[in-house]
C-alpha positions, 0 to 999 in steps of 0.5 A: 289470824296470826298477829304480828308484834305489831299487830299486838301493839295495836290492840294494846293501844286501842285498849289503852284509848279506850280506857282513858277517862274522857268523853265517850270511847271511840270504836275501831271504826271511828279510831280507823277514821281518826288515822284516816285509813279504812276500818279494814286497813286497821285490821290488816295492821295486825298481821304487818311485820315492819309498817312503814313510816306513812303507817306510823303518821296515820297512827299518830294522827288517830291518837292526836284526834282520838285525844282531842275528841274525846278530851284524853290527856296526851301525856297519860296516853304517853305514859300508859303506851310506855307501861304498856310496851314495858310489860308487853315486850320488855321494852323501856321507852325511857332508854330511847334517845329522843332529842325532843322536849316532851313538855314543850312538843308532846305530839312529836314526842309521841311520833318519836316514841311510836317510831322507836317502838316499831324499830324495836318490836318489829321485823323489818321488811321492805316497804310498798303502798302507804299503809302496807309492807310487801311480805318479800322473803330473802329466800324469793329474793335470792331466787330471782336473783339466781334466776337472773344469773342463770339466763344465757349472759356469756360469761360467770363474770357477767354473772357476778357483775349482776348480783354485785349490781343487785347488792348495790341496789339493795344498799341504795334503797335502805339509804333512801329509807333512812334518809326519809325516816330521818325526815319524817323525824324532822318535824310533826306535821298536821296533815296526812296523806289521803286526808279529806280536807275542806276549802280552808284549813291550817297547817301546823308544824312543829319542829323535833329538831332545829329547822333553819329556814322558812316554812311554806306550803305549796298546792298542786292541782291534779290534772286528770288528762295528763294524770299528774300534779301541776303548778306550786301555788305557794300559800301565804298568811298576808299576800299583800306582804308576801308573807309564809307560814307564822312562826311562834317560838318552834312552832309554825303554822300556815293557812291554806285555800284549797281550790274553788267553792265548787272543787269538792271531791277533786285531788290536791297535792301539799307539799311542805318545804323549808326555804333558805333566805334567797328562796324565801325572798324569791317566793315574797316577791313573786306573790306580790307582783302576782297579787299586784297584776291580779293573776296567782300565776304560780310555779312550774317547780319548787323554787331552788333552795326549797328543801321538801319536809313533806309531800301528800295527796289530798281530797277536797270535801264540800266543807268551807272550814274544817275542825278547829285545831287543838287548843293546849289542854293542860288539864286544870281541876276546875269545873266549868260548865256552860247553860246555853243547852248547845249541841254541835250543828245547833243555829246561832245568832250573829250575837249570842251570850254564852253564860255558866258556872264555874267552881269558886275556888278557881284560883284566880283563872278567868273564863274566856270564849274563843270563836274560830272563823272561817279564816282559820283564826281566833277571836277572843270575846271581850265584850260584857264578859263578867265573873262572880259568885260561881256564874260566869257570862260572855257576849259572842259574835259569829262573824259579820251580816255576810257570814250567814250559814257559815260554820264557826266553833266556839271554845269555852276556855280558862286562862291563869293570870298571864293568859288572862292579861295577855288576851286583854291586851291583845282585845284592847289593841284590836278595839284602839285600832278599830281592827281585828286580824284574829290570832292563829293557833300558835299565837295564842298564849300559854296557860289556857286550858279547853273546856268544851268546844261547840261547832255552830252554824250561823243563822 
């Protein structure tokens, strides 16, 4: 099989991910699963001359999940990719014009890098399906145009008109493709076409360029009889107040409820939009009215004033909650261990004690345990936390009595002085008010470093 430049880049990328220091090494089938595609399609990428935007988004998702699941440093991966393309293709990524802060938004920066690499090493061809490019030659296009022109049309003038129309349509198509490319680079969005999603999960949006407006996520239901998606149900962080996606600095996060518990296997469509102020107020007031009336009606079409950022089709999995989102990894060198002998899938009681050891020269950092619940929020565990003489201990709570058999994630983190102070303040406020609303991922303080996580099931 003759490999295209893109195929060579994919091979080089796969080697980069395998040789990075982390927890285990992904095989091709695993990497394809991270990308959300069939392994056979990963092989087919090797022959594509110009992968389309959806392919790039899937690839970036695969890289992100590989880093997350195998403990790889995203910065090191970016550096390794840059070094590989300058050696393989003589392309200097430092010359790319990327208006994204790499330190603040590494995932968005990576997406830009991959897009730029494609544009520099690949031969552009028209796009067809989500992951493939149609290999239509210019000769075939010219032949088709000539065939149309040679049909009886009545005059040479009519033939020229058809050719001119063909050229105009080609220009329009190119402009549309350019616009779509520009939109895909406006923000990094943590959901891809064809993803298998649980009943509850969150959508994260990280802007690459300033976004003016309010982020909303709509869920549409697939009508198998009409073969179309119907209705637009806005997803609210706080339905009683009609709040859309939460925003912290230049990041947004929105909780999504995908259908009913028995909707496993069904198709849904997610539409991520930017709403102007009038549209935001209209959506919020509508949600409050629906909640008051006890009937969540939804919209028959997107409200006026909404600009689409991304539209994806997803399939519901039988799971109630998906994998906990990635927490910032600053890759601090201190060594922290857990002595609970926990494995993913283990059963835990409602109350459990986590304990382990840490380097005595931890540099003032504190050990915390964060519990991720099925409402897609993190809960810092504060009770009976102890650290001293290289030993740490934290008592953790996994939900209430009615949460038996629910899935939780327990994340062991280290926090610097500022993050430790922020977490203690949050816990103190919750205790004083006797209210425990939890934190969305974007609300977690900076300066935390996830050391390990466990997926557990409540007894």
